[in-house]
MIZA-65303 format. One record per residue: x, y, z of N, C-alpha, C, O in turn; residue in three letters; residue number from 1. Coordinates in steps of 0.02 Angstrom, whole numbers, always signed. Layout:
<nodes>
+--------+---------+--------+---------+----------+--------+--------+---------+--------+--------+---------+--------+-----+-----+
! n_east ! n_north !   n_up ! ca_east ! ca_north !  ca_up ! c_east ! c_north !   c_up ! o_east ! o_north !   o_up !  aa !   i !
+--------+---------+--------+---------+----------+--------+--------+---------+--------+--------+---------+--------+-----+-----+
!      X !       Y !      Z !       X !        Y !      Z !      X !       Y !      Z !      X !       Y !      Z ! ALA ! NUM !
...
+--------+---------+--------+---------+----------+--------+--------+---------+--------+--------+---------+--------+-----+-----+
</nodes>
This chain:
<nodes>
+--------+---------+--------+---------+----------+--------+--------+---------+--------+--------+---------+--------+-----+-----+
! n_east ! n_north !   n_up ! ca_east ! ca_north !  ca_up ! c_east ! c_north !   c_up ! o_east ! o_north !   o_up !  aa !   i !
+--------+---------+--------+---------+----------+--------+--------+---------+--------+--------+---------+--------+-----+-----+
!  +3348 !   +4358 !   -571 !   +3363 !    +4366 !   -621 !  +3333 !   +4361 !   -693 !  +3299 !   +4316 !   -718 ! MET !   1 !
!  +3361 !   +4443 !   -731 !   +3311 !    +4466 !   -771 !  +3299 !   +4419 !   -836 !  +3348 !   +4383 !   -844 ! PRO !   2 !
!  +3278 !   +4414 !   -856 !   +3277 !    +4380 !   -922 !  +3251 !   +4315 !   -935 !  +3274 !   +4283 !   -887 ! GLY !   3 !
!  +3222 !   +4280 !   -965 !   +3229 !    +4204 !   -977 !  +3311 !   +4165 !  -1000 !  +3356 !   +4196 !  -1028 ! PRO !   4 !
!  +3311 !   +4104 !   -984 !   +3384 !    +4076 !  -1011 !  +3364 !   +4064 !  -1076 !  +3304 !   +4057 !  -1090 ! ASP !   5 !
!  +3414 !   +4061 !  -1120 !   +3417 !    +4043 !  -1204 !  +3407 !   +3991 !  -1197 !  +3429 !   +3964 !  -1146 ! LEU !   6 !
!  +3355 !   +3940 !  -1259 !   +3333 !    +3902 !  -1271 !  +3407 !   +3848 !  -1288 !  +3463 !   +3864 !  -1308 ! PRO !   7 !
!  +3380 !   +3787 !  -1273 !   +3440 !    +3739 !  -1284 !  +3451 !   +3731 !  -1356 !  +3401 !   +3732 !  -1392 ! PRO !   8 !
!  +3512 !   +3723 !  -1383 !   +3536 !    +3717 !  -1437 !  +3493 !   +3692 !  -1511 !  +3493 !   +3724 !  -1563 ! ALA !   9 !
!  +3468 !   +3647 !  -1503 !   +3407 !    +3610 !  -1539 !  +3345 !   +3648 !  -1555 !  +3317 !   +3645 !  -1610 ! MET !  10 !
!  +3326 !   +3681 !  -1508 !   +3275 !    +3730 !  -1518 !  +3269 !   +3789 !  -1516 !  +3310 !   +3825 !  -1487 ! GLU !  11 !
!  +3213 !   +3812 !  -1550 !   +3203 !    +3903 !  -1576 !  +3238 !   +3954 !  -1546 !  +3262 !   +3942 !  -1491 ! PRO !  12 !
!  +3242 !   +3988 !  -1561 !   +3266 !    +4040 !  -1507 !  +3188 !   +4092 !  -1508 !  +3151 !   +4111 !  -1553 ! MET !  13 !
!  +3190 !   +4101 !  -1439 !   +3139 !    +4166 !  -1422 !  +3129 !   +4204 !  -1430 !  +3180 !   +4238 !  -1422 ! THR !  14 !
!  +3072 !   +4246 !  -1450 !   +3079 !    +4332 !  -1440 !  +3092 !   +4353 !  -1382 !  +3124 !   +4406 !  -1383 ! VAL !  15 !
!  +3076 !   +4323 !  -1305 !   +3083 !    +4335 !  -1234 !  +3159 !   +4335 !  -1233 !  +3190 !   +4382 !  -1209 ! GLN !  16 !
!  +3186 !   +4288 !  -1256 !   +3267 !    +4286 !  -1254 !  +3303 !   +4324 !  -1308 !  +3364 !   +4333 !  -1301 ! ALA !  17 !
!  +3277 !   +4343 !  -1352 !   +3322 !    +4378 !  -1395 !  +3318 !   +4447 !  -1391 !  +3357 !   +4482 !  -1424 ! LEU !  18 !
!  +3267 !   +4475 !  -1347 !   +3267 !    +4520 !  -1321 !  +3296 !   +4554 !  -1251 !  +3302 !   +4612 !  -1230 ! LEU !  19 !
!  +3312 !   +4491 !  -1227 !   +3348 !    +4498 !  -1131 !  +3409 !   +4477 !  -1127 !  +3446 !   +4495 !  -1082 ! ALA !  20 !
!  +3427 !   +4436 !  -1174 !   +3508 !    +4397 !  -1193 !  +3553 !   +4446 !  -1210 !  +3537 !   +4494 !  -1245 ! ARG !  21 !
!  +3608 !   +4438 !  -1187 !   +3666 !    +4471 !  -1216 !  +3680 !   +4422 !  -1289 !  +3676 !   +4361 !  -1277 ! TRP !  22 !
!  +3692 !   +4436 !  -1346 !   +3727 !    +4527 !  -1359 !  +3660 !   +4539 !  -1400 !  +3659 !   +4596 !  -1421 ! PRO !  23 !
!  +3617 !   +4512 !  -1414 !   +3547 !    +4532 !  -1453 !  +3509 !   +4598 !  -1390 !  +3485 !   +4653 !  -1403 ! THR !  24 !
!  +3513 !   +4572 !  -1341 !   +3470 !    +4623 !  -1306 !  +3522 !   +4678 !  -1268 !  +3505 !   +4697 !  -1211 ! GLY !  25 !
!  +3565 !   +4696 !  -1288 !   +3605 !    +4757 !  -1285 !  +3567 !   +4808 !  -1303 !  +3527 !   +4798 !  -1348 ! ALA !  26 !
!  +3568 !   +4857 !  -1281 !   +3504 !    +4921 !  -1319 !  +3572 !   +4974 !  -1369 !  +3573 !   +5007 !  -1421 ! HIS !  27 !
!  +3621 !   +4956 !  -1314 !   +3693 !    +5003 !  -1354 !  +3755 !   +4960 !  -1352 !  +3759 !   +4906 !  -1322 ! LYS !  28 !
!  +3812 !   +4996 !  -1392 !   +3878 !    +4963 !  -1362 !  +3931 !   +5026 !  -1395 !  +3939 !   +5051 !  -1451 ! SER !  29 !
!  +3954 !   +5031 !  -1346 !   +4028 !    +5086 !  -1353 !  +4089 !   +5048 !  -1334 !  +4097 !   +4994 !  -1305 ! GLU !  30 !
!  +4118 !   +5079 !  -1351 !   +4191 !    +5050 !  -1357 !  +4240 !   +5110 !  -1296 !  +4270 !   +5157 !  -1321 ! LEU !  31 !
!  +4240 !   +5101 !  -1240 !   +4276 !    +5163 !  -1195 !  +4338 !   +5138 !  -1152 !  +4340 !   +5101 !  -1103 ! ILE !  32 !
!  +4387 !   +5169 !  -1183 !   +4462 !    +5165 !  -1158 !  +4475 !   +5086 !  -1157 !  +4491 !   +5052 !  -1108 ! ASP !  33 !
!  +4463 !   +5061 !  -1233 !   +4465 !    +4982 !  -1254 !  +4409 !   +4933 !  -1218 !  +4412 !   +4873 !  -1230 ! GLY !  34 !
!  +4357 !   +4960 !  -1173 !   +4331 !    +4925 !  -1152 !  +4261 !   +4925 !  -1207 !  +4232 !   +4972 !  -1234 ! ILE !  35 !
!  +4247 !   +4842 !  -1213 !   +4168 !    +4855 !  -1248 !  +4122 !   +4871 !  -1178 !  +4132 !   +4853 !  -1120 ! LEU !  36 !
!  +4080 !   +4901 !  -1200 !   +4040 !    +4929 !  -1166 !  +3957 !   +4906 !  -1181 !  +3929 !   +4934 !  -1228 ! TYR !  37 !
!  +3914 !   +4847 !  -1138 !   +3843 !    +4844 !  -1161 !  +3793 !   +4876 !  -1127 !  +3786 !   +4870 !  -1066 ! PHE !  38 !
!  +3762 !   +4905 !  -1156 !   +3711 !    +4933 !  -1113 !  +3638 !   +4891 !  -1112 !  +3616 !   +4876 !  -1167 ! THR !  39 !
!  +3605 !   +4875 !  -1060 !   +3560 !    +4838 !  -1060 !  +3548 !   +4799 !   -986 !  +3580 !   +4820 !   -938 ! GLY !  40 !
!  +3512 !   +4753 !   -979 !   +3511 !    +4741 !   -898 !  +3528 !   +4664 !   -898 !  +3487 !   +4624 !   -920 ! THR !  41 !
!  +3595 !   +4642 !   -871 !   +3611 !    +4596 !   -897 !  +3626 !   +4541 !   -835 !  +3596 !   +4554 !   -783 ! PHE !  42 !
!  +3665 !   +4489 !   -834 !   +3685 !    +4458 !   -759 !  +3727 !   +4394 !   -763 !  +3726 !   +4370 !   -820 ! ASP !  43 !
!  +3750 !   +4372 !   -734 !   +3803 !    +4307 !   -744 !  +3805 !   +4259 !   -808 !  +3854 !   +4242 !   -841 ! GLU !  44 !
!  +3742 !   +4242 !   -816 !   +3715 !    +4223 !   -859 !  +3767 !   +4233 !   -935 !  +3804 !   +4197 !   -969 ! ARG !  45 !
!  +3739 !   +4313 !   -935 !   +3759 !    +4345 !  -1011 !  +3856 !   +4358 !   -983 !  +3899 !   +4346 !  -1025 ! ASP !  46 !
!  +3871 !   +4375 !   -932 !   +3971 !    +4381 !   -901 !  +3978 !   +4324 !   -943 !  +3997 !   +4335 !  -1000 ! LYS !  47 !
!  +3963 !   +4251 !   -922 !   +3986 !    +4191 !   -965 !  +3978 !   +4185 !  -1029 !  +4008 !   +4142 !  -1061 ! ALA !  48 !
!  +3947 !   +4219 !  -1050 !   +3931 !    +4207 !  -1112 !  +3974 !   +4241 !  -1170 !  +3990 !   +4221 !  -1226 ! CYS !  49 !
!  +3989 !   +4307 !  -1131 !   +4031 !    +4352 !  -1168 !  +4103 !   +4310 !  -1146 !  +4138 !   +4287 !  -1191 ! ALA !  50 !
!  +4113 !   +4305 !  -1110 !   +4183 !    +4278 !  -1067 !  +4202 !   +4210 !  -1137 !  +4260 !   +4202 !  -1157 ! GLU !  51 !
!  +4143 !   +4168 !  -1166 !   +4146 !    +4112 !  -1204 !  +4168 !   +4162 !  -1262 !  +4226 !   +4147 !  -1277 ! ARG !  52 !
!  +4148 !   +4212 !  -1298 !   +4130 !    +4229 !  -1361 !  +4226 !   +4274 !  -1350 !  +4269 !   +4260 !  -1392 ! THR !  53 !
!  +4238 !   +4309 !  -1310 !   +4279 !    +4353 !  -1321 !  +4321 !   +4302 !  -1255 !  +4304 !   +4304 !  -1196 ! TYR !  54 !
!  +4397 !   +4245 !  -1293 !   +4439 !    +4205 !  -1256 !  +4488 !   +4249 !  -1237 !  +4511 !   +4297 !  -1268 ! PRO !  55 !
!  +4507 !   +4222 !  -1165 !   +4561 !    +4281 !  -1150 !  +4550 !   +4354 !  -1103 !  +4586 !   +4383 !  -1063 ! GLY !  56 !
!  +4485 !   +4368 !  -1128 !   +4463 !    +4447 !  -1106 !  +4426 !   +4426 !  -1052 !  +4411 !   +4367 !  -1053 ! ARG !  57 !
!  +4402 !   +4469 !   -990 !   +4383 !    +4473 !   -919 !  +4306 !   +4505 !   -927 !  +4304 !   +4566 !   -933 ! ARG !  58 !
!  +4257 !   +4474 !   -926 !   +4200 !    +4526 !   -927 !  +4173 !   +4530 !   -858 !  +4192 !   +4486 !   -820 ! ALA !  59 !
!  +4131 !   +4575 !   -834 !   +4102 !    +4592 !   -776 !  +4015 !   +4640 !   -804 !  +3994 !   +4671 !   -853 ! LEU !  60 !
!  +3990 !   +4619 !   -730 !   +3905 !    +4671 !   -738 !  +3929 !   +4713 !   -687 !  +3939 !   +4692 !   -630 ! ILE !  61 !
!  +3938 !   +4770 !   -704 !   +3915 !    +4821 !   -667 !  +3878 !   +4844 !   -619 !  +3830 !   +4807 !   -606 ! ASN !  62 !
!  +3883 !   +4897 !   -583 !   +3815 !    +4911 !   -538 !  +3749 !   +4937 !   -576 !  +3692 !   +4939 !   -554 ! SER !  63 !
!  +3771 !   +4952 !   -627 !   +3689 !    +4972 !   -659 !  +3673 !   +4919 !   -715 !  +3639 !   +4930 !   -765 ! ALA !  64 !
!  +3704 !   +4857 !   -695 !   +3691 !    +4811 !   -731 !  +3687 !   +4792 !   -800 !  +3649 !   +4759 !   -836 ! HIS !  65 !
!  +3763 !   +4841 !   -808 !   +3768 !    +4824 !   -903 !  +3825 !   +4792 !   -907 !  +3856 !   +4792 !   -854 ! ASN !  66 !
!  +3849 !   +4766 !   -950 !   +3903 !    +4714 !   -962 !  +3956 !   +4740 !   -996 !  +3946 !   +4772 !  -1048 ! LEU !  67 !
!  +4027 !   +4730 !   -968 !   +4105 !    +4764 !   -985 !  +4133 !   +4690 !  -1004 !  +4128 !   +4637 !   -974 ! GLU !  68 !
!  +4157 !   +4703 !  -1050 !   +4228 !    +4656 !  -1072 !  +4290 !   +4689 !  -1082 !  +4307 !   +4721 !  -1132 ! VAL !  69 !
!  +4325 !   +4680 !  -1027 !   +4392 !    +4728 !  -1019 !  +4448 !   +4654 !  -1067 !  +4443 !   +4594 !  -1082 ! HIS !  70 !
!  +4496 !   +4709 !  -1075 !   +4552 !    +4667 !  -1110 !  +4581 !   +4620 !  -1042 !  +4557 !   +4616 !   -985 ! PRO !  71 !
!  +4640 !   +4587 !  -1071 !   +4675 !    +4533 !  -1019 !  +4708 !   +4585 !   -973 !  +4710 !   +4646 !   -982 ! THR !  72 !
!  +4727 !   +4558 !   -934 !   +4766 !    +4578 !   -871 !  +4778 !   +4544 !   -813 !  +4751 !   +4489 !   -815 ! GLY !  73 !
!  +4811 !   +4556 !   -756 !   +4844 !    +4509 !   -711 !  +4783 !   +4554 !   -645 !  +4759 !   +4520 !   -600 ! GLU !  74 !
!  +4772 !   +4608 !   -649 !   +4713 !    +4635 !   -587 !  +4646 !   +4621 !   -605 !  +4629 !   +4599 !   -660 ! ASP !  75 !
!  +4606 !   +4635 !   -554 !   +4538 !    +4615 !   -567 !  +4506 !   +4688 !   -613 !  +4514 !   +4748 !   -600 ! ALA !  76 !
!  +4475 !   +4664 !   -659 !   +4442 !    +4724 !   -706 !  +4410 !   +4770 !   -664 !  +4379 !   +4743 !   -618 ! PRO !  77 !
!  +4407 !   +4833 !   -665 !   +4359 !    +4897 !   -646 !  +4320 !   +4932 !   -679 !  +4336 !   +4962 !   -731 ! ILE !  78 !
!  +4273 !   +4933 !   -659 !   +4194 !    +4960 !   -693 !  +4227 !   +5019 !   -744 !  +4283 !   +5042 !   -735 ! SER !  79 !
!  +4208 !   +5027 !   -767 !   +4222 !    +5113 !   -806 !  +4174 !   +5163 !   -776 !  +4174 !   +5224 !   -779 ! VAL !  80 !
!  +4131 !   +5117 !   -745 !   +4105 !    +5189 !   -708 !  +4097 !   +5192 !   -636 !  +4051 !   +5221 !   -606 ! LEU !  81 !
!  +4149 !   +5159 !   -607 !   +4200 !    +5168 !   -573 !  +4254 !   +5200 !   -584 !  +4270 !   +5239 !   -540 ! ASP !  82 !
!  +4297 !   +5195 !   -640 !   +4349 !    +5239 !   -641 !  +4354 !   +5300 !   -674 !  +4403 !   +5333 !   -694 ! ARG !  83 !
!  +4290 !   +5309 !   -675 !   +4255 !    +5377 !   -710 !  +4242 !   +5415 !   -669 !  +4234 !   +5472 !   -691 ! HIS !  84 !
!  +4231 !   +5406 !   -593 !   +4192 !    +5447 !   -558 !  +4220 !   +5505 !   -548 !  +4190 !   +5549 !   -516 ! ARG !  85 !
+--------+---------+--------+---------+----------+--------+--------+---------+--------+--------+---------+--------+-----+-----+
</nodes>
């Protein structure tokens, strides 16, 4: 897993966590076809955080380890990288 965990709620934020965890670990963010796209190196912890931040939205980590937040829908979200190949 890339990067450290976030510190507990009563502890101060660390520089390492600030630089690694979503959303502050995002190097760039874009809106592509209605999908929020965050460039960085993310994992399932960041995906869970994004889904709590955007209730009802579906997040996924794509093959480039970037984070995508998709609109609500019934089908599983398809990565922007797969959709535009």
